DSSP file (Angstrom, degrees, kcal/mol; ACC not computed):
  #  RESIDUE AA STRUCTURE BP1 BP2  ACC     N-H-->O    O-->H-N    N-H-->O    O-->H-N    TCO  KAPPA ALPHA  PHI   PSI    X-CA   Y-CA   Z-CA
    1    1 A X     >        0   0    0      0, 0.0     4,-1.9     0, 0.0     5,-0.1   0.000 360.0 360.0 360.0 -45.2  -40.9   20.5   -1.0
    2    2 A X  H  >  +     0   0    0      1,-0.2     4,-2.6     2,-0.2     5,-0.2   0.892 360.0  52.4 -69.3 -38.0  -37.1   20.1   -1.3
    3    3 A X  H  > S+     0   0    0      1,-0.2     4,-2.1     2,-0.2    -1,-0.2   0.897 110.8  46.7 -63.1 -40.7  -36.7   19.3    2.4
    4    4 A X  H  > S+     0   0    0      2,-0.2     4,-2.1     1,-0.2    -1,-0.2   0.871 111.7  51.7 -72.0 -36.0  -39.3   16.6    2.3
    5    5 A X  H  X S+     0   0    0     -4,-1.9     4,-3.2     2,-0.2     5,-0.3   0.932 110.0  49.4 -63.5 -45.8  -37.8   15.2   -0.9
    6    6 A X  H  X>S+     0   0    0     -4,-2.6     4,-3.1     1,-0.2     5,-0.6   0.938 112.3  47.8 -61.7 -46.1  -34.3   15.1    0.8
    7    7 A X  H  X5S+     0   0    0     -4,-2.1     4,-0.9     1,-0.2    -1,-0.2   0.874 115.0  45.3 -66.2 -35.2  -35.7   13.3    3.8
    8    8 A X  H  <5S+     0   0    0     -4,-2.1    -2,-0.2     2,-0.2    -1,-0.2   0.914 119.7  40.5 -71.4 -41.8  -37.6   10.8    1.7
    9    9 A X  H  <5S+     0   0    0     -4,-3.2    -2,-0.2    -5,-0.2    -3,-0.2   0.932 131.5  21.6 -75.9 -45.6  -34.7   10.1   -0.6
   10   10 A X  H  X5S-     0   0    0     -4,-3.1     4,-0.6    -5,-0.3     3,-0.2   0.580 103.6-129.0 -97.2 -12.4  -31.7   10.1    1.9
   11   11 A X  T  << -     0   0    0     -4,-0.9     3,-0.3    -5,-0.6     4,-0.3  -0.170  36.7 -68.2  83.6 172.7  -33.6    9.3    5.1
   12   12 A X  T >4 S+     0   0    0      1,-0.2     3,-0.6     2,-0.2     4,-0.3   0.729 125.2  65.8 -73.7 -20.8  -33.5   11.2    8.3
   13   13 A X  G >4 S+     0   0    0     -3,-0.2     3,-0.6     1,-0.2    -1,-0.2   0.886 103.1  43.4 -68.6 -39.2  -29.9   10.1    9.0
   14   14 A X  G 3< S+     0   0    0     -4,-0.6    -1,-0.2    -3,-0.3    -2,-0.2   0.331  89.4  87.7 -92.3   5.0  -28.3   11.9    6.1
   15   15 A X  G <   +     0   0    0     -3,-0.6     2,-0.3    -4,-0.3    -1,-0.2   0.709  64.1  98.8 -76.4 -18.0  -30.2   15.3    6.4
   16   16 A X    <>  -     0   0    0     -3,-0.6     4,-1.6    -4,-0.3     5,-0.1  -0.538  67.2-148.9 -75.0 133.0  -27.7   16.7    8.9
   17   17 A X  H  > S+     0   0    0     -2,-0.3     4,-2.5     1,-0.2     5,-0.2   0.816  94.6  59.0 -72.2 -30.2  -25.2   19.0    7.2
   18   18 A X  H  > S+     0   0    0      1,-0.2     4,-2.4     2,-0.2    -1,-0.2   0.917 105.2  48.7 -66.2 -40.3  -22.5   18.1    9.7
   19   19 A X  H  > S+     0   0    0      2,-0.2     4,-2.3     1,-0.2    -1,-0.2   0.907 112.4  48.1 -66.3 -42.7  -22.6   14.4    8.8
   20   20 A X  H  X S+     0   0    0     -4,-1.6     4,-2.4     2,-0.2    -1,-0.2   0.908 111.8  49.6 -62.5 -42.7  -22.5   15.2    5.0
   21   21 A X  H  X S+     0   0    0     -4,-2.5     4,-2.6     1,-0.2    -2,-0.2   0.913 110.6  51.1 -63.1 -42.6  -19.6   17.6    5.5
   22   22 A X  H  X S+     0   0    0     -4,-2.4     4,-2.4     1,-0.2    -1,-0.2   0.910 110.4  49.1 -59.8 -44.6  -17.8   14.8    7.6
   23   23 A X  H  X S+     0   0    0     -4,-2.3     4,-2.4     2,-0.2    -1,-0.2   0.913 111.2  48.7 -65.4 -41.9  -18.3   12.3    4.8
   24   24 A X  H  X S+     0   0    0     -4,-2.4     4,-2.7     1,-0.2    -2,-0.2   0.942 113.4  47.3 -59.7 -48.0  -17.1   14.7    2.1
   25   25 A X  H  X S+     0   0    0     -4,-2.6     4,-2.4     1,-0.2    -1,-0.2   0.874 111.1  51.0 -64.5 -37.8  -14.0   15.5    4.1
   26   26 A X  H  X S+     0   0    0     -4,-2.4     4,-2.2     2,-0.2    -1,-0.2   0.892 111.3  48.0 -64.7 -40.7  -13.3   11.9    4.9
   27   27 A X  H  X S+     0   0    0     -4,-2.4     4,-2.2     2,-0.2    -2,-0.2   0.908 112.3  49.2 -65.1 -42.4  -13.6   11.0    1.2
   28   28 A X  H  X S+     0   0    0     -4,-2.7     4,-2.5     2,-0.2    -2,-0.2   0.914 110.2  51.2 -62.4 -43.4  -11.3   13.9    0.3
   29   29 A X  H  X S+     0   0    0     -4,-2.4     4,-2.4     1,-0.2    -1,-0.2   0.904 110.0  50.0 -61.4 -43.4   -8.8   12.7    2.9
   30   30 A X  H  X S+     0   0    0     -4,-2.2     4,-1.8     2,-0.2    -1,-0.2   0.897 111.7  47.4 -62.6 -41.5   -8.8    9.2    1.5
   31   31 A X  H  X S+     0   0    0     -4,-2.2     4,-2.1     2,-0.2    -2,-0.2   0.921 112.5  48.8 -67.4 -43.7   -8.2   10.3   -2.0
   32   32 A X  H  X S+     0   0    0     -4,-2.5     4,-2.0     1,-0.2    -2,-0.2   0.898 112.3  47.8 -66.4 -39.1   -5.4   12.6   -1.1
   33   33 A X  H  X S+     0   0    0     -4,-2.4     4,-2.0    -5,-0.2    -1,-0.2   0.857 109.4  54.2 -70.1 -32.2   -3.6    9.9    1.0
   34   34 A X  H  X S+     0   0    0     -4,-1.8     4,-2.0    -5,-0.2    -2,-0.2   0.934 110.2  46.2 -64.7 -44.0   -4.0    7.4   -1.8
   35   35 A X  H  X S+     0   0    0     -4,-2.1     4,-2.1     1,-0.2    -2,-0.2   0.896 111.3  51.6 -63.8 -42.0   -2.3    9.8   -4.3
   36   36 A X  H  X S+     0   0    0     -4,-2.0     4,-1.8     1,-0.2    -1,-0.2   0.876 109.7  50.2 -67.2 -35.5    0.5   10.6   -1.8
   37   37 A X  H  X S+     0   0    0     -4,-2.0     4,-1.4     2,-0.2    -1,-0.2   0.907 109.5  51.3 -68.5 -39.3    1.2    6.9   -1.2
   38   38 A X  H  < S+     0   0    0     -4,-2.0    -2,-0.2     1,-0.2    -1,-0.2   0.887 111.5  47.6 -61.8 -39.9    1.3    6.3   -5.0
   39   39 A X  H >< S+     0   0    0     -4,-2.1     3,-0.9     1,-0.2    -1,-0.2   0.828 109.9  52.2 -69.9 -34.2    3.8    9.1   -5.3
   40   40 A X  H 3< S+     0   0    0     -4,-1.8    -1,-0.2     1,-0.2    -2,-0.2   0.743 100.7  62.1 -74.3 -24.6    5.9    7.9   -2.5
   41   41 A X  T 3< S+     0   0    0     -4,-1.4    -1,-0.2    -5,-0.1    -2,-0.2   0.497  77.2 117.8 -80.6  -3.0    6.2    4.4   -4.0
   42   42 A X  S <  S-     0   0    0     -3,-0.9    -3,-0.0    -4,-0.2     4,-0.0  -0.347  80.1 -91.8 -65.0 147.1    7.9    5.8   -7.1
   43   43 A X    >   -     0   0    0      1,-0.1     3,-0.8     2,-0.1     2,-0.7  -0.285  32.2-119.7 -63.6 144.6   11.4    4.4   -7.6
   44   44 A X  G >  S+     0   0    0      1,-0.3     3,-0.9    25,-0.2    51,-0.2  -0.010  80.1 115.6 -80.7  33.2   14.1    6.5   -6.0
   45   45 A X  G 3   +     0   0    0     -2,-0.7    50,-0.6     1,-0.2    -1,-0.3   0.770  69.5  65.1 -69.2 -23.7   15.8    7.2   -9.4
   46   46 A X  G <  S+     0   0    0     -3,-0.8    -1,-0.2    48,-0.1     2,-0.2   0.682  82.6  96.6 -77.3 -14.2   14.9   10.9   -8.9
   47   47 A X  S <  S-     0   0    0     -3,-0.9    48,-0.5    22,-0.1     2,-0.3  -0.479  76.0-129.6 -70.3 144.5   17.2   11.0   -5.9
   48   48 A X        -     0   0    0     -2,-0.2     2,-0.4    46,-0.1    46,-0.2  -0.753  17.7-145.0 -98.9 145.7   20.7   12.3   -6.6
   49   49 A X  E     -A   93   0A   0     44,-3.3    44,-1.6    -2,-0.3    43,-0.5  -0.839   9.9-161.8-111.2 147.4   23.8   10.4   -5.5
   50   50 A X  E     +A   91   0A   0     -2,-0.4     2,-0.4    41,-0.2    41,-0.2  -0.936  24.1 170.9-124.4 105.2   27.1   11.8   -4.3
   51   51 A X  E     +A   90   0A   0     39,-1.6    39,-2.2    -2,-0.5     2,-0.3  -0.940  19.2 173.9-120.9 136.9   29.7    9.0   -4.5
   52   52 A X  E     +A   89   0A   0     -2,-0.4     2,-0.5    37,-0.2    37,-0.2  -0.715  21.0 156.2-141.1  87.0   33.4    9.3   -4.0
   53   53 A X  E     -A   88   0A   0     35,-3.1    35,-3.1    -2,-0.3     2,-0.5  -0.960  20.6-166.6-120.9 123.8   34.9    5.8   -4.1
   54   54 A X  E    S-     0   0A   0     -2,-0.5    33,-0.2    33,-0.2    -2,-0.0  -0.939  71.1 -14.3-112.9 127.9   38.5    5.2   -5.1
   55   55 A X  E    S+     0   0A   0     -2,-0.5    32,-0.2     1,-0.2     2,-0.2   0.859  96.2 146.1  49.1  47.1   39.8    1.7   -5.9
   56   56 A X  E     -A   86   0A   0     30,-2.5    30,-3.3    -3,-0.2    -1,-0.2  -0.609  49.8-106.5-106.0 167.4   36.7    0.0   -4.5
   57   57 A X     >  -     0   0    0     28,-0.2     4,-1.5    -2,-0.2     5,-0.1  -0.453  30.3-111.3 -88.7 165.5   34.9   -3.1   -5.5
   58   58 A X  H  > S+     0   0    0     26,-0.5     4,-2.7    23,-0.3     5,-0.2   0.902 118.3  57.5 -63.9 -40.1   31.5   -3.1   -7.3
   59   59 A X  H  > S+     0   0    0      1,-0.2     4,-2.2     2,-0.2    -1,-0.2   0.894 104.1  52.6 -59.7 -37.8   29.9   -4.5   -4.2
   60   60 A X  H  > S+     0   0    0      2,-0.2     4,-1.8     1,-0.2    -1,-0.2   0.874 109.8  48.3 -63.4 -38.0   31.1   -1.5   -2.2
   61   61 A X  H  X S+     0   0    0     -4,-1.5     4,-2.2     2,-0.2    -2,-0.2   0.904 111.9  49.4 -67.0 -42.2   29.6    0.9   -4.7
   62   62 A X  H  X S+     0   0    0     -4,-2.7     4,-2.2     1,-0.2    -2,-0.2   0.866 109.0  52.5 -64.3 -37.3   26.3   -1.0   -4.6
   63   63 A X  H  X S+     0   0    0     -4,-2.2     4,-2.0    -5,-0.2    -1,-0.2   0.882 109.1  49.4 -66.0 -40.7   26.3   -0.9   -0.8
   64   64 A X  H  X S+     0   0    0     -4,-1.8     4,-1.7     2,-0.2    -2,-0.2   0.880 110.8  50.2 -70.9 -36.1   26.9    2.9   -0.8
   65   65 A X  H  X S+     0   0    0     -4,-2.2     4,-2.0     1,-0.2     6,-0.3   0.909 109.0  52.5 -63.5 -41.9   24.0    3.3   -3.3
   66   66 A X  H  X S+     0   0    0     -4,-2.2     4,-2.0     1,-0.2    -2,-0.2   0.895 109.2  49.6 -61.7 -39.5   21.8    1.2   -1.1
   67   67 A X  H  < S+     0   0    0     -4,-2.0    -1,-0.2     1,-0.2    -2,-0.2   0.888 115.0  42.9 -66.2 -38.4   22.6    3.4    1.9
   68   68 A X  H  < S+     0   0    0     -4,-1.7    -1,-0.2     1,-0.1    -2,-0.2   0.754 128.9  24.5 -82.6 -24.4   21.8    6.6    0.1
   69   69 A X  H  < S-     0   0    0     -4,-2.0    -2,-0.2    -5,-0.1    -3,-0.2   0.527  91.4-126.5-122.9  -6.5   18.6    5.5   -1.7
   70   70 A X     <  +     0   0    0     -4,-2.0     2,-0.3    -5,-0.3    -4,-0.1   0.862  61.5 138.5  61.3  37.8   17.1    2.7    0.3
   71   71 A X        -     0   0    0     -6,-0.3     2,-0.3    -5,-0.2    -1,-0.2  -0.771  46.7-131.4-104.5 161.6   17.0    0.3   -2.7
   72   72 A X  E     -b  116   0B   0     43,-2.2    45,-3.3    -2,-0.3     2,-0.4  -0.825  13.7-147.0-110.1 151.1   17.8   -3.4   -2.7
   73   73 A X  E     -b  117   0B   0     -2,-0.3     2,-0.4    43,-0.2    45,-0.2  -0.926   8.1-167.9-117.5 141.2   20.1   -5.2   -5.2
   74   74 A X  E     +b  118   0B   0     43,-2.4    45,-3.0    -2,-0.4     2,-0.3  -0.997  25.9 144.5-124.3 127.9   19.8   -8.7   -6.5
   75   75 A X  E     -b  119   0B   0     -2,-0.4     2,-0.5    43,-0.2    45,-0.1  -0.987  48.9-108.4-155.5 159.3   22.8  -10.2   -8.4
   76   76 A X    >>  -     0   0    0     43,-0.6     4,-1.8    -2,-0.3     3,-0.6  -0.818  22.0-144.0 -92.3 129.4   24.6  -13.4   -9.0
   77   77 A X  T 34 S+     0   0    0     -2,-0.5     5,-0.3     1,-0.2    -1,-0.1   0.837  99.6  57.4 -60.5 -32.2   28.1  -13.4   -7.4
   78   78 A X  T 34 S+     0   0    0      1,-0.2    -1,-0.2     3,-0.1     4,-0.0   0.859 109.1  44.9 -69.5 -32.1   29.5  -15.4  -10.2
   79   79 A X  T <4 S+     0   0    0     -3,-0.6     2,-0.7     2,-0.1    -1,-0.2   0.807  98.0  80.1 -79.5 -29.4   28.4  -12.8  -12.8
   80   80 A X  S  < S-     0   0    0     -4,-1.8     2,-1.2    39,-0.1     3,-0.1  -0.700  77.2-143.5 -84.8 114.5   29.6   -9.8  -10.8
   81   81 A X        +     0   0    0     -2,-0.7     3,-0.4     1,-0.2   -23,-0.3  -0.649  26.8 172.0 -81.6  98.7   33.4   -9.5  -11.2
   82   82 A X        +     0   0    0     -2,-1.2    -1,-0.2    -5,-0.3   -24,-0.1   0.603  65.7  72.2 -87.7  -9.8   34.3   -8.4   -7.8
   83   83 A X  S    S+     0   0    0     -3,-0.1     2,-0.3   -26,-0.1    -1,-0.2   0.774  79.6  88.7 -74.8 -25.0   38.1   -8.6   -8.4
   84   84 A X  S    S-     0   0    0     -3,-0.4   -26,-0.5     1,-0.0     2,-0.4  -0.573  73.2-142.3 -78.5 134.0   38.0   -5.5  -10.7
   85   85 A X        -     0   0    0     -2,-0.3     2,-0.4   -28,-0.1   -28,-0.2  -0.750  15.9-163.4 -96.1 141.2   38.5   -2.3   -8.8
   86   86 A X  E     -A   56   0A   0    -30,-3.3   -30,-2.5    -2,-0.4     2,-0.5  -0.917  13.7-152.2-126.3 151.4   36.6    0.8   -9.8
   87   87 A X  E     +     0   0A   0     -2,-0.4     2,-0.4   -33,-0.2   -33,-0.2  -0.982  22.1 175.7-122.3 119.2   37.1    4.5   -9.1
   88   88 A X  E     +A   53   0A   0    -35,-3.1   -35,-3.1    -2,-0.5     2,-0.4  -0.985  12.7 172.2-131.2 124.5   33.9    6.5   -9.2
   89   89 A X  E     +A   52   0A   0     -2,-0.4     2,-0.3   -37,-0.2   -37,-0.2  -0.862  19.3 156.4-135.2  99.3   33.5   10.2   -8.3
   90   90 A X  E     -A   51   0A   0    -39,-2.2   -39,-1.6    -2,-0.4     2,-0.4  -0.924  22.0-164.2-125.6 148.0   30.0   11.5   -9.1
   91   91 A X  E    S-A   50   0A   0     -2,-0.3   -41,-0.2   -41,-0.2    -2,-0.0  -0.998  73.2  -6.8-132.5 131.2   28.0   14.5   -7.7
   92   92 A X  E    S+     0   0A   0    -43,-0.5     2,-0.3    -2,-0.4   -42,-0.2   0.909  90.7 145.9  54.3  50.0   24.3   15.0   -8.1
   93   93 A X  E     -A   49   0A   0    -44,-1.6   -44,-3.3    -3,-0.1    -1,-0.2  -0.871  47.3-118.0-113.2 151.3   23.8   12.1  -10.5
   94   94 A X     >  -     0   0    0     -2,-0.3     4,-2.1   -46,-0.2     5,-0.2  -0.333  28.7-107.8 -81.1 169.0   20.7    9.8  -10.6
   95   95 A X  H  > S+     0   0    0    -50,-0.6     4,-2.7   -48,-0.5     5,-0.3   0.865 117.9  58.6 -64.1 -36.3   20.8    6.1   -9.9
   96   96 A X  H  > S+     0   0    0    -51,-0.3     4,-2.3     1,-0.2    -1,-0.2   0.949 107.8  44.6 -57.8 -50.6   20.4    5.4  -13.6
   97   97 A X  H  > S+     0   0    0      1,-0.2     4,-2.4     2,-0.2    -2,-0.2   0.913 114.4  48.9 -64.1 -43.0   23.5    7.3  -14.6
   98   98 A X  H  X S+     0   0    0     -4,-2.1     4,-2.6     1,-0.2    -1,-0.2   0.931 113.4  46.3 -63.5 -44.9   25.6    5.8  -11.8
   99   99 A X  H  X S+     0   0    0     -4,-2.7     4,-2.7     2,-0.2    -1,-0.2   0.875 110.9  52.9 -68.5 -34.8   24.6    2.2  -12.6
  100  100 A X  H  X S+     0   0    0     -4,-2.3     4,-1.1    -5,-0.3    -1,-0.2   0.928 112.5  44.9 -63.0 -44.8   25.1    2.8  -16.3
  101  101 A X  H  X S+     0   0    0     -4,-2.4     4,-0.6    -5,-0.2    -2,-0.2   0.924 117.0  45.5 -61.8 -43.8   28.7    4.0  -15.6
  102  102 A X  H  < S+     0   0    0     -4,-2.6     4,-0.3     1,-0.2     3,-0.3   0.916 118.8  37.4 -69.0 -43.8   29.4    1.2  -13.2
  103  103 A X  H  X>S+     0   0    0     -4,-2.7     5,-1.9     1,-0.2     4,-0.6   0.530  94.1  84.3 -94.0  -4.9   28.0   -1.8  -15.1
  104  104 A X  H ><5S+     0   0    0     -4,-1.1     3,-0.7     1,-0.2    -1,-0.2   0.909  94.0  44.5 -63.7 -43.2   29.1   -0.7  -18.6
  105  105 A X  T 3<5S+     0   0    0     -4,-0.6    -1,-0.2    -3,-0.3    -2,-0.1   0.750 111.2  55.6 -73.1 -23.1   32.7   -2.1  -18.3
  106  106 A X  T 345S-     0   0    0     -4,-0.3    -1,-0.2     2,-0.1    -2,-0.2   0.554 107.2-124.2 -86.5  -7.3   31.3   -5.3  -16.7
  107  107 A X  T <<5 +     0   0    0     -3,-0.7    15,-0.5    -4,-0.6     2,-0.3   0.908  66.9 133.7  60.9  44.1   29.0   -6.1  -19.6
  108  108 A X  E   < -C  121   0B   0     -5,-1.9     2,-0.3    13,-0.2    -1,-0.3  -0.857  39.5-160.4-119.8 156.7   26.0   -6.2  -17.2
  109  109 A X  E     -C  120   0B   0     11,-2.9    11,-2.7    -2,-0.3     2,-0.3  -0.866   7.5-149.4-129.3 166.3   22.6   -4.7  -17.4
  110  110 A X  E     -C  119   0B   0     -2,-0.3     2,-0.3     9,-0.2     9,-0.2  -0.948   5.5-161.8-137.4 157.6   20.0   -3.9  -14.8
  111  111 A X  E     -C  118   0B   0      7,-2.0     7,-2.9    -2,-0.3     2,-0.5  -0.978  16.8-133.0-138.4 152.2   16.3   -3.7  -14.5
  112  112 A X  E     +C  117   0B   0     -2,-0.3     2,-0.4     5,-0.2     5,-0.2  -0.902  20.7 176.5-113.5 129.4   14.1   -2.1  -11.8
  113  113 A X  E >   -C  116   0B   0      3,-2.8     3,-2.3    -2,-0.5     2,-0.4  -0.958  67.3 -53.9-132.9 111.7   11.1   -3.8  -10.2
  114  114 A X  T 3  S-     0   0    0     -2,-0.4    -2,-0.0     1,-0.3     0, 0.0  -0.413 122.1 -21.7  54.8-111.4    9.5   -1.7   -7.4
  115  115 A X  T 3  S+     0   0    0     -2,-0.4   -43,-2.2   -72,-0.1     2,-0.4   0.022 120.4  95.0-115.1  24.6   12.4   -0.9   -5.1
  116  116 A X  E <   -bC  72 113B   0     -3,-2.3    -3,-2.8   -45,-0.2     2,-0.5  -0.975  58.2-154.6-124.2 131.5   14.6   -3.7   -6.2
  117  117 A X  E     -bC  73 112B   0    -45,-3.3   -43,-2.4    -2,-0.4     2,-0.5  -0.922   9.5-157.3-108.1 121.4   17.3   -3.5   -8.8
  118  118 A X  E     -bC  74 111B   0     -7,-2.9    -7,-2.0    -2,-0.5     2,-0.5  -0.872   5.2-162.4-102.7 124.3   18.2   -6.8  -10.5
  119  119 A X  E     +bC  75 110B   0    -45,-3.0   -43,-0.6    -2,-0.5     2,-0.3  -0.934  25.0 146.3-112.3 127.0   21.7   -6.9  -12.1
  120  120 A X  E     - C   0 109B   0    -11,-2.7   -11,-2.9    -2,-0.5     2,-0.3  -0.929  50.0 -91.0-149.9 167.1   22.3   -9.6  -14.7
  121  121 A X  E     - C   0 108B   0     -2,-0.3   -13,-0.2   -13,-0.2     2,-0.1  -0.677  51.0-105.9 -84.0 140.7   24.2  -10.4  -17.9
  122  122 A X        -     0   0    0    -15,-0.5     2,-0.3    -2,-0.3    -1,-0.1  -0.389  36.7-112.1 -66.3 145.1   22.3   -9.7  -21.1
  123  123 A X        -     0   0    0     -2,-0.1     2,-0.2     1,-0.0    -1,-0.1  -0.553  25.9-132.1 -76.5 136.6   21.0  -12.8  -22.9
  124  124 A X     >  -     0   0    0     -2,-0.3     4,-2.1     1,-0.1     5,-0.2  -0.495  25.1-109.7 -80.7 161.9   22.6  -13.6  -26.2
  125  125 A X  H  > S+     0   0    0      1,-0.2     4,-2.2     2,-0.2     5,-0.2   0.866 117.6  51.5 -60.1 -39.8   20.3  -14.3  -29.2
  126  126 A X  H  > S+     0   0    0      2,-0.2     4,-2.2     1,-0.2    -1,-0.2   0.910 110.5  48.1 -67.6 -43.8   21.3  -18.1  -29.2
  127  127 A X  H  > S+     0   0    0      2,-0.2     4,-2.4     1,-0.2    -2,-0.2   0.896 111.8  49.8 -64.0 -39.7   20.5  -18.5  -25.5
  128  128 A X  H  X S+     0   0    0     -4,-2.1     4,-1.9     1,-0.2    -2,-0.2   0.928 112.3  47.4 -64.7 -43.9   17.2  -16.8  -25.8
  129  129 A X  H  X S+     0   0    0     -4,-2.2     4,-2.0     1,-0.2    -2,-0.2   0.856 111.0  51.6 -63.8 -36.6   16.2  -18.9  -28.8
  130  130 A X  H  X S+     0   0    0     -4,-2.2     4,-2.2     2,-0.2    -1,-0.2   0.913 110.5  47.8 -68.2 -42.8   17.3  -22.1  -27.0
  131  131 A X  H  X S+     0   0    0     -4,-2.4     4,-1.9     1,-0.2    -2,-0.2   0.856 110.3  53.0 -66.2 -31.9   15.2  -21.2  -23.9
  132  132 A X  H  X S+     0   0    0     -4,-1.9     4,-1.6     2,-0.2    -1,-0.2   0.903 109.9  48.0 -68.7 -40.3   12.2  -20.4  -26.2
  133  133 A X  H  X S+     0   0    0     -4,-2.0     4,-1.0     1,-0.2    -2,-0.2   0.897 110.9  50.6 -66.9 -39.5   12.5  -23.8  -27.8
  134  134 A X  H  < S+     0   0    0     -4,-2.2     3,-0.3     1,-0.2    -1,-0.2   0.875 110.5  49.7 -64.4 -37.0   12.8  -25.5  -24.4
  135  135 A X  H  < S+     0   0    0     -4,-1.9    -1,-0.2     1,-0.2    -2,-0.2   0.844 110.1  51.3 -69.2 -32.4    9.7  -23.7  -23.2
  136  136 A X  H  < S+     0   0    0     -4,-1.6     2,-0.4    -5,-0.1    -1,-0.2   0.637  87.3  97.7 -85.4 -12.8    7.7  -24.7  -26.3
  137  137 A X     <  +     0   0    0     -4,-1.0     2,-0.4    -3,-0.3    -4,-0.0  -0.607  52.9 180.0 -78.0 131.3    8.5  -28.4  -26.1
  138  138 A X        -     0   0    0     -2,-0.4     2,-0.6     2,-0.0    -2,-0.0  -0.991  26.8-135.4-132.9 139.0    5.7  -30.4  -24.5
  139  139 A X        -     0   0    0     -2,-0.4     2,-0.5     2,-0.0    -2,-0.0  -0.847  23.5-162.7 -92.7 122.2    5.3  -34.0  -23.7
  140  140 A X        -     0   0    0     -2,-0.6     2,-0.3     2,-0.0    -2,-0.0  -0.925   9.5-178.8-111.7 123.4    1.9  -35.2  -24.6
  141  141 A X        +     0   0    0     -2,-0.5     2,-0.3     2,-0.0    -2,-0.0  -0.895  25.4  97.5-117.7 149.9    0.6  -38.5  -23.2
  142  142 A X        -     0   0    0     -2,-0.3     2,-0.5     2,-0.0    -2,-0.0  -0.964  63.0 -80.0 162.8-176.6   -2.7  -40.2  -23.8
  143  143 A X        -     0   0    0     -2,-0.3     2,-0.6     2,-0.0    -2,-0.0  -0.952  31.6-141.3-118.3 135.7   -4.6  -42.8  -25.7
  144  144 A X        -     0   0    0     -2,-0.5     2,-0.5     2,-0.0    -2,-0.0  -0.877  15.9-166.7 -99.1 123.2   -5.9  -42.2  -29.3
  145  145 A X              0   0    0     -2,-0.6    -2,-0.0     1,-0.1     0, 0.0  -0.954 360.0 360.0-115.0 125.1   -9.3  -43.7  -29.9
  146  146 A X              0   0    0     -2,-0.5    -1,-0.1     0, 0.0    -2,-0.0   0.399 360.0 360.0 -96.6 360.0  -10.4  -44.0  -33.5
């Protein structure tokens, strides 16, 4: 009874145990590979850095971080004060801690998007309000019919 129900329900193609086992293993493989890819895409803040830079520029420090963690940096050259020299000696620190130490004196902040770190000056309240007002202004054209 069960065998005939299985054949009627699934057809003759899916009655083979080898095919069903292969399909289950394939599904399991796809699920495992998906989760492993999601875990590998996590930002490399969990990686630890070993930096020993004396009297170097900020760009040199960012280049060394890029070499050790494979992240990219985006910044405006005008905002980044490259004339100031920094001395940084850290062992087993995360990217977050190193960037906080480096950018604190420069009055810069950073944000992380995928594998890219964006470095910028924080917006002041007046500039944010001005941008908001500019965004809300709209020019309306048309004909009014009464």
